All heavy atoms as TSV, in Angstrom:
chain	resi	resn	atom	element	x	y	z
A	1	MET	N	N	27.753	30.320	69.329
A	1	MET	CA	C	26.428	29.986	69.804
A	1	MET	C	C	25.584	31.248	70.013
A	1	MET	O	O	24.860	31.379	70.987
A	1	MET	CB	C	26.493	29.246	71.093
A	1	MET	CG	C	27.057	27.846	70.976
A	1	MET	SD	S	26.227	26.924	69.749
A	1	MET	CE	C	25.224	25.850	70.716
A	2	ALA	N	N	25.690	32.169	69.082
A	2	ALA	CA	C	24.949	33.382	69.132
A	2	ALA	C	C	23.457	33.153	68.940
A	2	ALA	O	O	22.625	33.875	69.471
A	2	ALA	CB	C	25.437	34.353	68.086
A	3	ARG	N	N	23.111	32.104	68.270
A	3	ARG	CA	C	21.682	31.847	68.004
A	3	ARG	C	C	20.942	31.511	69.290
A	3	ARG	O	O	19.785	31.812	69.433
A	3	ARG	CB	C	21.560	30.668	66.975
A	3	ARG	CG	C	21.908	31.129	65.573
A	3	ARG	CD	C	21.599	30.059	64.600
A	3	ARG	NE	N	21.967	30.551	63.270
A	3	ARG	CZ	C	21.329	30.181	62.218
A	3	ARG	NH1	N	20.314	29.395	62.291
A	3	ARG	NH2	N	21.673	30.684	61.087
A	4	GLY	N	N	21.590	30.800	70.190
A	4	GLY	CA	C	20.937	30.507	71.436
A	4	GLY	C	C	20.552	31.709	72.171
A	4	GLY	O	O	19.454	31.792	72.720
A	5	ASN	N	N	21.402	32.715	72.163
A	5	ASN	CA	C	21.081	33.976	72.793
A	5	ASN	C	C	19.976	34.723	72.107
A	5	ASN	O	O	19.071	35.278	72.709
A	5	ASN	CB	C	22.363	34.885	72.814
A	5	ASN	CG	C	22.180	36.099	73.689
A	5	ASN	OD1	O	21.332	36.124	74.622
A	5	ASN	ND2	N	22.827	37.193	73.318
A	6	GLN	N	N	19.960	34.593	70.737
A	6	GLN	CA	C	18.950	35.215	69.959
A	6	GLN	C	C	17.540	34.627	70.285
A	6	GLN	O	O	16.579	35.344	70.403
A	6	GLN	CB	C	19.251	35.076	68.487
A	6	GLN	CG	C	18.306	35.804	67.526
A	6	GLN	CD	C	18.701	35.550	66.137
A	6	GLN	OE1	O	19.686	34.886	65.804
A	6	GLN	NE2	N	17.972	36.222	65.257
A	7	ARG	N	N	17.564	33.328	70.454
A	7	ARG	CA	C	16.332	32.602	70.812
A	7	ARG	C	C	15.854	33.085	72.147
A	7	ARG	O	O	14.632	33.280	72.344
A	7	ARG	CB	C	16.507	31.126	70.751
A	7	ARG	CG	C	16.657	30.578	69.387
A	7	ARG	CD	C	16.759	29.065	69.478
A	7	ARG	NE	N	17.024	28.507	68.156
A	7	ARG	CZ	C	18.100	27.711	67.871
A	7	ARG	NH1	N	18.891	27.313	68.798
A	7	ARG	NH2	N	18.262	27.301	66.681
A	8	GLU	N	N	16.711	33.174	73.100
A	8	GLU	CA	C	16.322	33.598	74.422
A	8	GLU	C	C	15.794	35.023	74.405
A	8	GLU	O	O	14.761	35.294	75.044
A	8	GLU	CB	C	17.556	33.559	75.434
A	8	GLU	CG	C	17.869	32.189	75.938
A	8	GLU	CD	C	16.701	31.674	76.759
A	8	GLU	OE1	O	16.085	32.347	77.599
A	8	GLU	OE2	O	16.343	30.444	76.516
A	9	ASN	N	N	16.423	35.875	73.662
A	9	ASN	CA	C	15.928	37.275	73.564
A	9	ASN	C	C	14.539	37.280	72.902
A	9	ASN	O	O	13.717	38.105	73.291
A	9	ASN	CB	C	16.884	38.120	72.784
A	9	ASN	CG	C	18.202	38.363	73.540
A	9	ASN	OD1	O	18.234	38.214	74.716
A	9	ASN	ND2	N	19.188	38.727	72.867
A	10	ALA	N	N	14.364	36.442	71.913
A	10	ALA	CA	C	13.046	36.382	71.224
A	10	ALA	C	C	11.942	35.907	72.166
A	10	ALA	O	O	10.832	36.415	72.205
A	10	ALA	CB	C	13.146	35.554	70.000
A	11	ARG	N	N	12.351	34.905	73.002
A	11	ARG	CA	C	11.358	34.385	73.954
A	11	ARG	C	C	11.001	35.431	74.994
A	11	ARG	O	O	9.794	35.579	75.393
A	11	ARG	CB	C	11.925	33.160	74.673
A	11	ARG	CG	C	11.935	31.943	73.801
A	11	ARG	CD	C	12.443	30.724	74.616
A	11	ARG	NE	N	12.586	29.579	73.753
A	11	ARG	CZ	C	13.685	28.913	73.573
A	11	ARG	NH1	N	14.768	29.196	74.280
A	11	ARG	NH2	N	13.758	27.844	72.782
A	12	GLU	N	N	11.982	36.189	75.403
A	12	GLU	CA	C	11.720	37.213	76.401
A	12	GLU	C	C	10.825	38.358	75.774
A	12	GLU	O	O	9.902	38.822	76.464
A	12	GLU	CB	C	13.012	37.866	76.906
A	12	GLU	CG	C	13.866	36.967	77.836
A	12	GLU	CD	C	15.163	37.563	78.172
A	12	GLU	OE1	O	15.394	38.770	77.930
A	12	GLU	OE2	O	15.968	36.798	78.709
A	13	ALA	N	N	11.109	38.722	74.574
A	13	ALA	CA	C	10.295	39.708	73.911
A	13	ALA	C	C	8.878	39.184	73.720
A	13	ALA	O	O	7.925	40.004	73.927
A	13	ALA	CB	C	10.918	40.050	72.537
A	14	ALA	N	N	8.679	37.963	73.336
A	14	ALA	CA	C	7.361	37.392	73.197
A	14	ALA	C	C	6.613	37.360	74.536
A	14	ALA	O	O	5.392	37.647	74.554
A	14	ALA	CB	C	7.449	35.991	72.590
A	15	ALA	N	N	7.313	37.080	75.589
A	15	ALA	CA	C	6.644	37.091	76.830
A	15	ALA	C	C	6.244	38.434	77.295
A	15	ALA	O	O	5.194	38.608	77.909
A	15	ALA	CB	C	7.638	36.449	77.905
A	16	LYS	N	N	7.029	39.434	77.023
A	16	LYS	CA	C	6.637	40.783	77.321
A	16	LYS	C	C	5.482	41.226	76.511
A	16	LYS	O	O	4.540	41.902	77.002
A	16	LYS	CB	C	7.849	41.723	77.025
A	16	LYS	CG	C	8.966	41.683	78.109
A	16	LYS	CD	C	10.035	42.613	77.713
A	16	LYS	CE	C	11.199	42.458	78.708
A	16	LYS	NZ	N	12.366	43.355	78.359
A	17	LYS	N	N	5.452	40.846	75.256
A	17	LYS	CA	C	4.279	41.244	74.425
A	17	LYS	C	C	2.985	40.576	74.881
A	17	LYS	O	O	1.924	41.161	74.830
A	17	LYS	CB	C	4.517	40.818	72.959
A	17	LYS	CG	C	5.502	41.723	72.227
A	17	LYS	CD	C	5.625	41.253	70.762
A	17	LYS	CE	C	6.698	42.107	70.091
A	17	LYS	NZ	N	6.883	41.610	68.681
A	18	ALA	N	N	3.058	39.335	75.345
A	18	ALA	CA	C	1.930	38.632	75.916
A	18	ALA	C	C	1.537	39.128	77.210
A	18	ALA	O	O	0.395	38.816	77.687
A	18	ALA	CB	C	2.260	37.182	75.942
A	19	GLY	N	N	2.325	39.971	77.854
A	19	GLY	CA	C	1.989	40.537	79.124
A	19	GLY	C	C	2.180	39.536	80.285
A	19	GLY	O	O	1.660	39.796	81.380
A	20	ASN	N	N	2.893	38.480	80.034
A	20	ASN	CA	C	3.205	37.496	81.087
A	20	ASN	C	C	1.918	36.999	81.744
A	20	ASN	O	O	1.872	36.704	82.898
A	20	ASN	CB	C	4.145	37.977	82.107
A	20	ASN	CG	C	5.551	38.259	81.497
A	20	ASN	OD1	O	5.942	37.521	80.600
A	20	ASN	ND2	N	6.291	39.210	82.025
A	21	VAL	N	N	0.858	36.923	80.934
A	21	VAL	CA	C	-0.452	36.484	81.502
A	21	VAL	C	C	-0.540	34.963	81.352
A	21	VAL	O	O	-0.370	34.449	80.247
A	21	VAL	CB	C	-1.589	37.171	80.799
A	21	VAL	CG1	C	-2.907	36.614	81.310
A	21	VAL	CG2	C	-1.538	38.661	80.946
A	22	LYS	N	N	-0.781	34.280	82.410
A	22	LYS	CA	C	-0.986	32.859	82.374
A	22	LYS	C	C	-2.480	32.561	82.526
A	22	LYS	O	O	-3.210	33.359	83.109
A	22	LYS	CB	C	-0.181	32.201	83.499
A	22	LYS	CG	C	1.286	32.291	83.261
A	22	LYS	CD	C	2.111	31.476	84.276
A	22	LYS	CE	C	3.586	31.629	83.989
A	22	LYS	NZ	N	4.369	30.791	84.915
A	23	ASN	N	N	-2.906	31.430	82.051
A	23	ASN	CA	C	-4.289	31.050	82.132
A	23	ASN	C	C	-4.588	30.416	83.453
A	23	ASN	O	O	-4.763	29.188	83.580
A	23	ASN	CB	C	-4.625	30.129	80.942
A	23	ASN	CG	C	-4.578	30.800	79.644
A	23	ASN	OD1	O	-4.716	32.006	79.552
A	23	ASN	ND2	N	-4.360	30.042	78.602
A	24	LYS	N	N	-4.646	31.236	84.431
A	24	LYS	CA	C	-4.986	30.695	85.802
A	24	LYS	C	C	-6.449	30.915	86.008
A	24	LYS	O	O	-7.067	31.931	85.713
A	24	LYS	CB	C	-4.244	31.427	86.894
A	24	LYS	CG	C	-2.776	31.107	86.864
A	24	LYS	CD	C	-2.061	31.728	88.109
A	24	LYS	CE	C	-0.645	31.362	88.144
A	24	LYS	NZ	N	0.022	31.926	89.369
A	25	THR	N	N	-7.072	29.906	86.550
A	25	THR	CA	C	-8.517	30.037	86.898
A	25	THR	C	C	-8.680	30.704	88.253
A	25	THR	O	O	-7.873	30.529	89.093
A	25	THR	CB	C	-9.197	28.647	86.961
A	25	THR	OG1	O	-8.568	27.835	87.913
A	25	THR	CG2	C	-9.092	27.932	85.596
A	26	THR	N	N	-9.758	31.451	88.364
A	26	THR	CA	C	-9.986	32.161	89.612
A	26	THR	C	C	-10.990	31.358	90.462
A	26	THR	O	O	-11.330	31.794	91.559
A	26	THR	CB	C	-10.562	33.577	89.339
A	26	THR	OG1	O	-11.688	33.458	88.576
A	26	THR	CG2	C	-9.547	34.389	88.581
A	27	MET	N	N	-11.446	30.231	89.938
A	27	MET	CA	C	-12.411	29.421	90.632
A	27	MET	C	C	-11.745	28.461	91.595
A	27	MET	O	O	-10.650	28.002	91.347
A	27	MET	CB	C	-13.339	28.618	89.674
A	27	MET	CG	C	-14.150	29.465	88.821
A	27	MET	SD	S	-15.289	28.504	87.860
A	27	MET	CE	C	-14.217	27.636	86.745
A	28	SER	N	N	-12.401	28.155	92.675
A	28	SER	CA	C	-11.884	27.191	93.601
A	28	SER	C	C	-12.144	25.744	93.087
A	28	SER	O	O	-12.842	25.652	92.064
A	28	SER	CB	C	-12.532	27.332	95.008
A	28	SER	OG	O	-13.893	26.955	94.915
A	29	GLY	N	N	-11.663	24.802	93.751
A	29	GLY	CA	C	-11.835	23.403	93.236
A	29	GLY	C	C	-13.296	22.964	93.239
A	29	GLY	O	O	-13.715	22.344	92.284
A	30	SER	N	N	-13.973	23.348	94.259
A	30	SER	CA	C	-15.449	22.979	94.314
A	30	SER	C	C	-16.221	23.690	93.207
A	30	SER	O	O	-17.170	23.117	92.579
A	30	SER	CB	C	-16.051	23.197	95.633
A	30	SER	OG	O	-15.944	24.621	95.961
A	31	GLU	N	N	-15.848	24.936	92.971
A	31	GLU	CA	C	-16.520	25.717	91.844
A	31	GLU	C	C	-16.207	25.072	90.529
A	31	GLU	O	O	-17.152	24.981	89.647
A	31	GLU	CB	C	-16.114	27.161	91.854
A	31	GLU	CG	C	-16.640	27.904	93.031
A	31	GLU	CD	C	-16.102	29.318	93.096
A	31	GLU	OE1	O	-14.901	29.559	92.677
A	31	GLU	OE2	O	-16.740	30.229	93.612
A	32	GLN	N	N	-15.008	24.678	90.316
A	32	GLN	CA	C	-14.591	23.984	89.030
A	32	GLN	C	C	-15.405	22.719	88.887
A	32	GLN	O	O	-15.903	22.417	87.774
A	32	GLN	CB	C	-13.165	23.722	89.046
A	32	GLN	CG	C	-12.305	24.975	88.788
A	32	GLN	CD	C	-10.832	24.667	88.856
A	32	GLN	OE1	O	-10.405	23.584	89.252
A	32	GLN	NE2	N	-9.989	25.596	88.380
A	33	MET	N	N	-15.564	21.926	89.951
A	33	MET	CA	C	-16.265	20.622	89.886
A	33	MET	C	C	-17.774	20.950	89.533
A	33	MET	O	O	-18.344	20.241	88.694
A	33	MET	CB	C	-16.168	19.870	91.154
A	33	MET	CG	C	-14.868	19.207	91.374
A	33	MET	SD	S	-14.508	17.966	90.075
A	33	MET	CE	C	-15.742	16.723	90.499
A	34	ARG	N	N	-18.296	21.964	90.192
A	34	ARG	CA	C	-19.736	22.269	89.949
A	34	ARG	C	C	-19.918	22.683	88.500
A	34	ARG	O	O	-20.886	22.284	87.827
A	34	ARG	CB	C	-20.133	23.394	90.832
A	34	ARG	CG	C	-21.555	23.284	91.394
A	34	ARG	CD	C	-21.871	24.411	92.412
A	34	ARG	NE	N	-20.974	24.378	93.536
A	34	ARG	CZ	C	-20.362	25.482	93.942
A	34	ARG	NH1	N	-20.508	26.644	93.364
A	34	ARG	NH2	N	-19.510	25.385	94.975
A	35	ASN	N	N	-18.991	23.484	87.976
A	35	ASN	CA	C	-19.068	23.963	86.605
A	35	ASN	C	C	-18.971	22.802	85.594
A	35	ASN	O	O	-19.622	22.691	84.616
A	35	ASN	CB	C	-18.007	25.026	86.346
A	35	ASN	CG	C	-18.150	25.659	84.968
A	35	ASN	OD1	O	-19.275	25.842	84.460
A	35	ASN	ND2	N	-16.971	26.038	84.382
A	36	LYS	N	N	-17.975	21.911	85.946
A	36	LYS	CA	C	-17.753	20.750	85.098
A	36	LYS	C	C	-19.022	19.856	85.078
A	36	LYS	O	O	-19.446	19.357	84.023
A	36	LYS	CB	C	-16.617	19.971	85.628
A	36	LYS	CG	C	-16.200	18.708	84.886
A	36	LYS	CD	C	-14.995	18.026	85.478
A	36	LYS	CE	C	-14.745	16.696	84.879
A	36	LYS	NZ	N	-13.601	16.013	85.551
A	37	ASP	N	N	-19.614	19.593	86.258
A	37	ASP	CA	C	-20.899	18.842	86.245
A	37	ASP	C	C	-22.029	19.509	85.550
A	37	ASP	O	O	-22.803	18.796	84.869
A	37	ASP	CB	C	-21.278	18.627	87.795
A	37	ASP	CG	C	-20.331	17.799	88.500
A	37	ASP	OD1	O	-19.596	16.974	87.825
A	37	ASP	OD2	O	-20.406	17.788	89.734
A	38	GLU	N	N	-22.105	20.819	85.594
A	38	GLU	CA	C	-23.124	21.495	84.863
A	38	GLU	C	C	-22.944	21.382	83.363
A	38	GLU	O	O	-23.903	21.078	82.602
A	38	GLU	CB	C	-23.149	22.989	85.275
A	38	GLU	CG	C	-24.148	23.838	84.554
A	38	GLU	CD	C	-25.600	23.496	84.961
A	38	GLU	OE1	O	-25.851	22.812	85.936
A	38	GLU	OE2	O	-26.461	23.921	84.163
A	39	VAL	N	N	-21.761	21.533	82.873
A	39	VAL	CA	C	-21.474	21.379	81.460
A	39	VAL	C	C	-21.717	19.951	81.004
A	39	VAL	O	O	-22.290	19.789	79.915
A	39	VAL	CB	C	-19.947	21.792	81.171
A	39	VAL	CG1	C	-19.572	21.397	79.775
A	39	VAL	CG2	C	-19.786	23.285	81.409
A	40	ALA	N	N	-21.390	19.006	81.831
A	40	ALA	CA	C	-21.620	17.586	81.496
A	40	ALA	C	C	-23.105	17.328	81.400
A	40	ALA	O	O	-23.564	16.600	80.489
A	40	ALA	CB	C	-21.055	16.666	82.481
A	41	ARG	N	N	-23.949	17.894	82.343
A	41	ARG	CA	C	-25.401	17.721	82.259
A	41	ARG	C	C	-25.954	18.293	81.054
A	41	ARG	O	O	-26.867	17.662	80.364
A	41	ARG	CB	C	-25.995	18.358	83.499
A	41	ARG	CG	C	-27.544	18.130	83.579
A	41	ARG	CD	C	-28.110	18.953	84.715
A	41	ARG	NE	N	-27.917	20.443	84.541
A	41	ARG	CZ	C	-28.636	21.203	83.690
A	41	ARG	NH1	N	-29.623	20.637	83.015
A	41	ARG	NH2	N	-28.399	22.476	83.642
A	42	ILE	N	N	-25.498	19.458	80.634
A	42	ILE	CA	C	-26.037	20.118	79.396
A	42	ILE	C	C	-25.666	19.240	78.148
A	42	ILE	O	O	-26.480	19.051	77.285
A	42	ILE	CB	C	-25.441	21.554	79.300
A	42	ILE	CG1	C	-25.998	22.417	80.390
A	42	ILE	CG2	C	-25.664	22.147	77.942
A	42	ILE	CD1	C	-25.313	23.761	80.541
A	43	MET	N	N	-24.452	18.763	78.115
A	43	MET	CA	C	-24.064	17.926	76.975
A	43	MET	C	C	-24.879	16.643	76.900
A	43	MET	O	O	-25.300	16.223	75.853
A	43	MET	CB	C	-22.567	17.563	77.027
A	43	MET	CG	C	-21.658	18.742	76.811
A	43	MET	SD	S	-22.015	19.524	75.174
A	43	MET	CE	C	-21.623	18.251	74.048
A	44	ARG	N	N	-25.130	16.008	78.110
A	44	ARG	CA	C	-26.050	14.835	78.095
A	44	ARG	C	C	-27.341	15.196	77.471
A	44	ARG	O	O	-27.985	14.376	76.740
A	44	ARG	CB	C	-26.113	14.214	79.493
A	44	ARG	CG	C	-24.858	13.482	79.898
A	44	ARG	CD	C	-25.092	12.659	81.168
A	44	ARG	NE	N	-25.391	13.497	82.283
A	44	ARG	CZ	C	-24.519	14.024	83.149
A	44	ARG	NH1	N	-23.215	13.712	82.950
A	44	ARG	NH2	N	-24.812	14.806	84.113
A	45	GLU	N	N	-27.987	16.297	77.945
A	45	GLU	CA	C	-29.244	16.680	77.454
A	45	GLU	C	C	-29.268	16.882	75.961
A	45	GLU	O	O	-30.189	16.480	75.237
A	45	GLU	CB	C	-29.786	17.945	78.115
A	45	GLU	CG	C	-30.121	17.756	79.618
A	45	GLU	CD	C	-30.479	19.083	80.280
A	45	GLU	OE1	O	-30.408	20.110	79.630
A	45	GLU	OE2	O	-30.760	19.014	81.479
A	46	LYS	N	N	-28.194	17.440	75.429
A	46	LYS	CA	C	-28.091	17.759	74.023
A	46	LYS	C	C	-27.951	16.382	73.233
A	46	LYS	O	O	-28.544	16.229	72.185
A	46	LYS	CB	C	-26.849	18.593	73.695
A	46	LYS	CG	C	-27.017	20.051	74.010
A	46	LYS	CD	C	-25.737	20.849	73.660
A	46	LYS	CE	C	-25.916	22.291	73.975
A	46	LYS	NZ	N	-24.699	23.019	73.525
A	47	GLN	N	N	-27.195	15.465	73.831
A	47	GLN	CA	C	-27.052	14.154	73.176
A	47	GLN	C	C	-28.361	13.414	73.141
A	47	GLN	O	O	-28.708	12.759	72.128
A	47	GLN	CB	C	-25.939	13.341	73.880
A	47	GLN	CG	C	-24.574	13.822	73.689
A	47	GLN	CD	C	-23.564	13.076	74.545
A	47	GLN	OE1	O	-23.915	12.495	75.507
A	47	GLN	NE2	N	-22.257	13.241	74.167
A	48	LEU	N	N	-29.096	13.499	74.228
A	48	LEU	CA	C	-30.468	12.782	74.226
A	48	LEU	C	C	-31.391	13.454	73.228
A	48	LEU	O	O	-32.055	12.701	72.511
A	48	LEU	CB	C	-31.040	12.880	75.646
A	48	LEU	CG	C	-30.490	11.961	76.697
A	48	LEU	CD1	C	-31.075	12.315	78.051
A	48	LEU	CD2	C	-30.671	10.532	76.304
A	49	ALA	N	N	-31.336	14.717	73.091
A	49	ALA	CA	C	-32.194	15.435	72.169
A	49	ALA	C	C	-31.816	15.025	70.705
A	49	ALA	O	O	-32.663	14.773	69.839
A	49	ALA	CB	C	-32.134	16.924	72.267
A	50	ALA	N	N	-30.486	14.895	70.432
A	50	ALA	CA	C	-30.007	14.547	69.099
A	50	ALA	C	C	-30.419	13.079	68.790
A	50	ALA	O	O	-30.850	12.779	67.609
A	50	ALA	CB	C	-28.572	14.694	69.021
A	51	GLU	N	N	-30.377	12.204	69.780
A	51	GLU	CA	C	-30.670	10.829	69.542
A	51	GLU	C	C	-32.156	10.642	69.273
A	51	GLU	O	O	-32.603	9.904	68.387
A	51	GLU	CB	C	-30.356	9.971	70.778
A	51	GLU	CG	C	-28.826	9.728	70.947
A	51	GLU	CD	C	-28.497	8.987	72.233
A	51	GLU	OE1	O	-29.391	8.600	72.910
A	51	GLU	OE2	O	-27.261	8.851	72.464
A	52	GLU	N	N	-33.054	11.394	69.994
A	52	GLU	CA	C	-34.476	11.404	69.818
A	52	GLU	C	C	-34.824	11.954	68.433
A	52	GLU	O	O	-35.682	11.390	67.774
A	52	GLU	CB	C	-35.181	12.190	70.874
A	52	GLU	CG	C	-35.089	11.523	72.279
A	52	GLU	CD	C	-35.700	12.435	73.353
A	52	GLU	OE1	O	-36.214	13.539	73.035
A	52	GLU	OE2	O	-35.676	11.999	74.475
A	53	LYS	N	N	-34.093	12.942	67.932
A	53	LYS	CA	C	-34.350	13.520	66.657
A	53	LYS	C	C	-33.974	12.502	65.538
A	53	LYS	O	O	-34.740	12.343	64.641
A	53	LYS	CB	C	-33.468	14.773	66.494
A	53	LYS	CG	C	-33.717	15.470	65.173
A	53	LYS	CD	C	-32.844	16.766	65.091
A	53	LYS	CE	C	-32.992	17.398	63.692
A	53	LYS	NZ	N	-32.106	18.547	63.528
A	54	LYS	N	N	-32.900	11.788	65.730
A	54	LYS	CA	C	-32.498	10.722	64.783
A	54	LYS	C	C	-33.557	9.639	64.712
A	54	LYS	O	O	-33.935	9.141	63.637
A	54	LYS	CB	C	-31.126	10.201	65.100
A	54	LYS	CG	C	-29.997	11.059	64.796
A	54	LYS	CD	C	-28.685	10.406	65.098
A	54	LYS	CE	C	-27.535	11.362	64.847
A	54	LYS	NZ	N	-26.246	10.733	65.218
A	55	LYS	N	N	-33.999	9.230	65.900
A	55	LYS	CA	C	-35.017	8.204	65.963
A	55	LYS	C	C	-36.331	8.618	65.256
A	55	LYS	O	O	-36.948	7.873	64.502
A	55	LYS	CB	C	-35.391	7.790	67.376
A	55	LYS	CG	C	-34.245	7.000	68.060
A	55	LYS	CD	C	-34.572	6.675	69.443
A	55	LYS	CE	C	-33.424	5.921	70.134
A	55	LYS	NZ	N	-33.784	5.603	71.580
A	56	ALA	N	N	-36.699	9.902	65.403
A	56	ALA	CA	C	-37.892	10.384	64.848
A	56	ALA	C	C	-37.761	10.468	63.340
A	56	ALA	O	O	-38.716	10.197	62.556
A	56	ALA	CB	C	-38.246	11.774	65.410
A	57	GLU	N	N	-36.613	10.883	62.854
A	57	GLU	CA	C	-36.366	10.982	61.434
A	57	GLU	C	C	-36.365	9.560	60.818
A	57	GLU	O	O	-36.842	9.362	59.701
A	57	GLU	CB	C	-35.067	11.658	61.171
A	57	GLU	CG	C	-35.077	13.154	61.394
A	57	GLU	CD	C	-33.748	13.860	61.226
A	57	GLU	OE1	O	-32.717	13.143	60.957
A	57	GLU	OE2	O	-33.696	15.106	61.315
A	58	ALA	N	N	-35.773	8.625	61.543
A	58	ALA	CA	C	-35.727	7.228	61.019
A	58	ALA	C	C	-37.117	6.662	60.928
A	58	ALA	O	O	-37.478	5.958	59.977
A	58	ALA	CB	C	-34.836	6.378	61.878
A	59	ALA	N	N	-37.924	6.940	61.933
A	59	ALA	CA	C	-39.300	6.434	61.969
A	59	ALA	C	C	-40.135	7.072	60.871
A	59	ALA	O	O	-40.870	6.430	60.257
A	59	ALA	CB	C	-39.954	6.688	63.338
A	60	ALA	N	N	-39.935	8.330	60.633
A	60	ALA	CA	C	-40.689	9.005	59.665
A	60	ALA	C	C	-40.226	8.580	58.228
A	60	ALA	O	O	-41.080	8.490	57.306
A	60	ALA	CB	C	-40.533	10.536	59.714
A	61	GLY	N	N	-38.936	8.296	58.096
A	61	GLY	CA	C	-38.440	7.878	56.811
A	61	GLY	C	C	-38.908	6.440	56.479
A	61	GLY	O	O	-39.171	6.084	55.325
A	62	GLY	N	N	-39.106	5.585	57.465
A	62	GLY	CA	C	-39.556	4.246	57.272
A	62	GLY	C	C	-41.033	4.082	56.920
A	62	GLY	O	O	-41.428	3.105	56.335
A	63	LYS	N	N	-41.784	5.095	57.206
A	63	LYS	CA	C	-43.227	5.008	57.014
A	63	LYS	C	C	-43.669	5.459	55.590
A	63	LYS	O	O	-44.779	5.350	55.254
A	63	LYS	CB	C	-43.997	5.862	58.020
A	63	LYS	CG	C	-43.915	5.290	59.427
A	63	LYS	CD	C	-44.701	6.138	60.414
A	63	LYS	CE	C	-44.633	5.574	61.811
A	63	LYS	NZ	N	-45.276	6.407	62.797
A	64	LYS	N	N	-42.790	6.017	54.776
A	64	LYS	CA	C	-43.118	6.489	53.488
A	64	LYS	C	C	-43.419	5.462	52.575
A	64	LYS	O	O	-43.381	4.446	52.269
A	64	LYS	CB	C	-42.034	7.341	52.935
A	64	LYS	CG	C	-41.887	8.644	53.539
A	64	LYS	CD	C	-40.829	9.498	52.880
A	64	LYS	CE	C	-40.731	10.878	53.543
A	64	LYS	NZ	N	-39.703	11.697	52.978
């Protein structure tokens, strides 16, 4: 079972190369919620703008 050891050594080496950095957020729970709400608001605005643009194109295309 030498391969098991080889895999473990490879995992350890990869972890060292990555610097053992995990993707931890530095924001608190309330900050994350606020950020999430802000992103959702921006996306809703973009979706409304896209829908209005489609309606305008459809209306312009129908009048020709």
